[in-house]
N, C-alpha and C positions, 0 to 999 in steps of 0.2 A: 747489107741486110740485116733488122736486126732477128736474131733466133727466140723463136715462141712458142707457145703451148697453142693450139683450138680447140674447142670442141663441137662449134659450129664453122664452117669456113666461113673464113674472115671476121670473125670475134676473136681477139687475144684474149685469153685469162689471164687475169690481172692477177692472183694470187700465186706464188710461186711453191709450191709439191716437195714437200718429201719423199726422195728417194732413195728404194733401196736396189742396192744391185746384187743379185747372183751368179754366180758362172760355175759350171761346168769340172771338176777336177780335171780334164783334158784340156780346156777351154775351144770347146768343139760348140757350147751352145750357152747361153744365158736370158738372165729375165730384170727387167727393170721395172719393177714398183715402184707407180706414181699414188702421193696419197697427196686430195686439195681438203684442207679444212678449211671451211663454208665460202666455194669457190663462186666465181661473180658469174657464172653460168646457173646457176641453181638459185639466183633471187630472184627476187618478184620482179625485178624492173625486166629479166630478160627472162620471163615465159612468152614473149608474142615473138621473141626470135629464132624461131624454129626446133626442131629438134638434134637433140645431140645426135649423132653418125657415126663419131669415134673419137681418138684422139690423133692429132695429127703433129706431132713436131717438128718443124716448118726451119731451114736456117739459110745460108746464100748457097749450100750443095741441093737443098731438094726437101721433099720432105719425106718423114717416114709414118707409119702410121696403125694404128690398131684399132679394132673393134671390140676389142674388151676393156669395156669400159662400166663399172660397177658403182649403185649410188647406194651408200649407207645413211638410215634415218635413223633418227635420234628421238624420242618422243612425238614420232608420227609427221617430222618434217625432216625434206631431204638435209644435210648437212655436212659429208661428206661423199667428195668422188673418188674413184679407186680406179686404176688404170695398170695394165699387164705392156708391156712391151717385151718382145720373145724375141732374141736374136739366135736362130739358127746356124749358125756359123763362125767361124774368125770373121769374115769378111763384114759379114751386118753388127758383131760387138765390138769392130774396129769403127764401123761410121757412129754407132751410137754414142761411142766416145767423145768423137770429134763434136757431133750435137750439143750433150751435156757440157762440155766443159769449157762450150763456147757461152749457155745458156747459165751456166754457175758464175762464171765468169763477168756476165751481164747481169745476173742477180744477186750477187753479194753471196755465195753459196761457197760452201766450205767440203771436204773429202775428209769423210772418218772411218777409218778401217778397224773395224772391231776386233779383228784379229793380231792388228798390232798392240800389243801390251805394254803400259808403263813404266 
């Protein structure tokens, strides 16, 4: 199964997001903030497909879901879709990391650690 992101169940988002991860010092919690520039789900062609009901991260293990989805308007038009996925324990962090590693591999993404000085 292909690893994918959906905002309306059954419709894959084609735009690959910028993803920023944060984790608590003790590793017990974390967040993943997704930012999609001009996502297909906000295009005029998608206006009849239904409402955005959340962000669904889908892989061969199942579905991770968040309702924390926000639209940023630029000059009165929807341009950026932001979503926050919260991991409330180390197991949720590990599960998310398995998803994002597969998604990154399939979409040519790489990891940049800002704390790692060159």
